[in-house]
VOLUM-24769 format. One line per 10 residues: for each residue y negated, x, z negated of C-alpha. Coordinates in Angstrom, 3 decimals. Each point is the difference from the previous one (the first is absolute). Example, Ala and Ser with C-alpha at 12.3 -4.5 7.8 and 13.67 -1.06 7.14 Angstrom:
! residues 2
4.500/12.300/-7.800; -3.440/1.370/0.660
***
This chain:
! residues 242
-18.613/-3.944/12.271; -2.061/2.710/-1.702; 1.829/2.246/-2.410; -0.988/2.778/-2.353; 2.882/2.380/-0.637; 1.244/-0.993/-3.471; -0.442/2.506/-2.810; 0.911/-2.294/-2.907; 3.414/-1.234/-1.034; 1.130/-2.671/-2.421
3.344/0.642/-1.664; 1.750/-3.017/-1.506; 1.513/1.529/-3.131; 0.074/-2.910/-2.421; 3.617/-1.147/0.282; 2.357/-0.006/-2.979; 2.911/1.622/1.851; 2.639/-2.120/-1.704; 2.737/0.945/2.492; -0.555/3.707/-0.684
0.177/-0.217/-3.799; 3.597/1.209/-0.167; -1.098/3.460/1.173; -3.747/0.069/-0.735; -1.129/-1.894/-3.089; -2.882/1.857/-1.655; -2.521/0.167/2.856; -1.275/-2.456/2.645; 1.942/0.054/3.253; -2.522/2.083/2.014
0.253/2.716/-2.680; 3.777/0.297/0.306; 0.809/3.737/-0.008; 1.117/1.632/3.244; 0.822/3.688/-0.488; -2.049/-0.059/-3.208; -3.098/-1.413/1.659; -1.098/-3.666/0.014; 0.758/-1.802/3.239; -3.650/-1.059/0.119
-1.086/3.635/0.340; 2.030/0.369/3.187; -1.410/-3.260/1.313; -3.586/1.046/-0.646; 0.655/3.473/1.414; 1.276/-1.593/3.186; -3.055/-2.195/0.456; -2.370/2.838/-0.827; 1.700/1.812/2.871; -0.809/-2.994/2.209
-3.712/0.204/-0.862; -0.363/-2.298/-2.994; -2.768/1.108/-2.366; -0.130/-2.780/-2.612; 2.681/-2.018/-1.761; -0.201/-3.339/-1.790; 3.118/-0.645/-2.063; 1.009/-3.516/-0.985; 1.756/0.558/-3.328; 1.620/-2.285/-2.538
3.272/0.693/-1.809; -0.365/3.356/-1.831; -3.100/0.649/2.073; -1.358/2.302/-2.703; 2.771/2.472/0.911; -1.432/0.259/3.520; -3.586/0.326/-1.217; 0.888/2.671/-2.569; 1.852/2.024/2.631; -2.545/-0.068/2.821
-3.319/-0.606/-1.740; -2.941/-0.736/2.309; 0.784/2.668/2.583; 3.065/1.339/1.767; -0.181/3.051/2.259; -3.752/-0.499/0.309; 0.318/-3.672/0.992; -1.423/-2.743/-2.190; 2.436/-2.373/-1.682; -1.102/-3.450/-1.190
2.090/-2.425/-2.046; -0.078/-3.775/0.239; 2.008/-1.385/-2.903; 2.024/-3.205/0.009; -0.127/-1.377/-3.540; 3.016/-2.116/0.972; 2.296/0.109/3.049; -1.806/-1.477/3.012; 2.617/0.556/2.689; -0.565/2.214/3.032
-2.559/-2.393/1.472; -1.888/-0.610/-3.214; -0.039/3.721/-0.717; -1.431/0.797/3.434; -2.603/-2.767/-0.290; -1.049/1.421/-3.369; -0.471/3.474/1.487; -1.863/-1.203/3.105; -2.477/-1.946/-2.118; -0.452/2.747/-2.612
-2.197/2.330/2.033; -2.275/0.319/3.005; 1.758/1.583/2.955; -2.282/2.398/1.861; 2.530/0.138/2.817; 1.341/-3.544/0.512; 3.245/1.260/1.550; 2.450/0.860/-2.755; 3.619/1.175/-0.172; 2.262/-1.870/-2.436
3.401/1.393/-1.005; 2.744/-0.973/-2.411; 0.321/2.410/-2.905; 3.797/0.017/0.183; 0.488/0.687/3.711; 0.273/3.254/1.935; -0.944/-0.788/3.606; -1.272/2.869/2.139; -2.535/-2.036/1.916; -2.299/1.743/2.438
-3.464/-1.181/-0.953; -1.276/0.957/3.453; 2.561/-2.279/1.656; -0.667/-2.776/-2.521; -3.715/0.215/0.833; 0.666/-0.058/3.754; 2.273/-3.024/-0.268; -2.415/-1.821/-2.306; -2.875/0.535/2.404; 2.001/-0.824/3.126
1.323/-3.350/-1.230; -3.097/-1.386/-1.656; 1.625/-1.745/-2.976; -1.650/0.382/-3.439; 3.233/1.346/-1.509; 2.422/2.457/1.563; 3.346/0.598/-1.712; 2.130/3.108/0.494; 3.516/-1.154/0.832; 3.308/1.849/-0.105
2.934/-0.950/2.235; 3.367/0.044/-1.762; 3.486/-0.596/1.380; 1.502/-1.821/-2.986; -1.965/-2.211/-2.353; 1.457/-0.880/-3.377; -3.101/-0.429/-2.208; -3.253/-0.427/1.925; -1.800/-2.886/1.602; -0.219/0.709/3.724
-3.154/-0.179/2.111; -0.236/-1.683/3.409; -2.078/1.835/2.619; -0.955/-1.126/3.514; -0.418/2.129/3.124; -3.671/0.582/-0.818; 0.855/1.360/-3.460; -1.413/-3.028/-1.763; 2.022/-1.030/-3.051; 1.280/-3.525/0.533
2.207/-0.504/-3.069; 0.256/1.551/-3.424; 2.847/-0.030/-2.512; 2.807/-0.953/2.401; 3.523/0.042/-1.408; 2.277/2.088/2.204; 2.725/2.620/-0.477; -0.125/1.681/3.391; -2.404/2.450/1.604; -3.606/-0.937/-0.669
-3.486/1.117/-0.873; -0.948/0.085/-3.689; -3.313/0.284/-1.793; -0.353/3.607/-1.181; -2.618/-0.832/-2.629; -2.897/1.720/1.781; -3.007/-1.906/1.332; -3.342/0.704/1.649; -2.460/-2.804/-0.544; -3.618/-1.017/-0.187
-0.938/-0.345/-3.673; -2.927/-2.393/0.569; 2.134/-2.322/2.121; 2.813/0.130/-2.534; -2.297/-0.809/-2.910; -1.266/-3.097/1.792; 3.483/-1.069/1.091; 1.434/0.432/-3.495; -2.808/-1.886/-1.730; 1.959/-3.257/0.108
3.201/1.584/-1.302; 1.019/-0.422/-3.652; -0.243/2.817/-2.517; 3.733/0.742/0.226; 1.879/0.005/3.295; 2.339/1.975/2.226; -1.668/1.920/2.808; 3.099/-0.221/2.173; 1.181/-3.562/-0.564; -3.184/-1.904/-0.821
-2.548/1.826/2.142; 1.562/1.856/2.916; 2.403/-2.750/1.088; -2.815/-2.444/0.888; -2.111/2.786/1.531; 2.862/0.842/2.353; 0.123/-3.635/1.098; -3.738/0.188/0.735; 0.358/3.161/2.108; -2.067/2.110/-2.395
2.476/2.840/-0.511; 0.804/2.852/2.357; 2.805/2.540/-0.078; -0.048/3.778/0.025; 3.642/0.891/0.584; 0.674/3.465/-1.405; 3.392/1.658/0.400; -0.341/2.326/-2.992; 1.701/0.613/-3.342; -0.006/-3.020/-2.327
1.303/-0.329/-3.558; -0.599/-2.729/-2.581; 0.699/1.452/-3.457; 0.150/-3.425/-1.652; 3.751/0.008/-0.665; 2.047/2.790/-1.624; 2.130/0.727/3.086; -3.054/0.731/2.138; -1.927/1.750/-2.761; 2.846/2.508/-0.300
-0.639/0.961/3.655; -3.701/0.697/-0.536; 0.335/3.700/-0.770; 2.009/0.720/3.162; -2.160/-2.205/2.232; -3.330/1.380/-1.166; 1.273/3.591/-0.141; 1.278/-0.268/3.577; -3.500/-0.894/1.119; -1.518/3.053/-1.662
-1.834/-1.902/-2.708; 1.558/1.996/-2.864
***
C-alpha cells in the first residue's frame, strides 16, 4: 500500500474526565497539570518530536480552556479545534473531526488526549505499510490486566479480537492509531452520531480482519484515574520530557 509519512495528528481531547475529578476539577482532563504544565503540552511536544506539524483537537467539556491556552499555533505548528456541542463518544468525536476538514495527507495519526505512550512513529509507519490494513493500532503488552480490554493478535500481527476480558498477560490498545482518513470517513458514514470507537467500531473491524497491530514495548501511562495521574510527573520526567 502507498503511504505518505503522516505529518498531521488528531488528539481526542473531548472527554469529561469524571474519574479524575477528585484531583483535577477545574480543567479538562488533557489539561491536568503535571509539574505546572498541562499534560497536553507534553503530549504535543512528544509528537512534534516525532515529526507532526499540524494538530486537530477534538474538544468538548471545558474545551475553551484548551483553546485559550494554545490558540491557533503551538511551537510553530498549527492547531485546529473541532468542537463537540454535546458528548459524542470517542467514535463520534473522531468521525466529527475526520469529516470537518480536507486531509492533504490521507494518512493521519490519532491519539488519546489522556494517554502517554512513547510510540515510535517510524515503527508505526513500517508496521502499517507492511500489513496492509487501513488501521494500525499501537499495542502495549502488560503482565497483569485489571482495567483494560485486551486485544487478540495472530502470528501475522493482524488483530483478531478487541475488548477481551482477561486478567493475565495480554496486549492492550495504547490509544494511538495510524489510519487512512478517506477510508475511515467512508466506513464511518453509516455509524450514528454518538458511538464508542472501541466497542462499536473497532470490535467488528477486528472480526473483518481490517486492523493490524504495531506492538511497541515502550513507556505507557493512562492518566484517567487519580492513582495513575499521580505517577505522570515521574514517568514523563524520567523520559526527559520535563
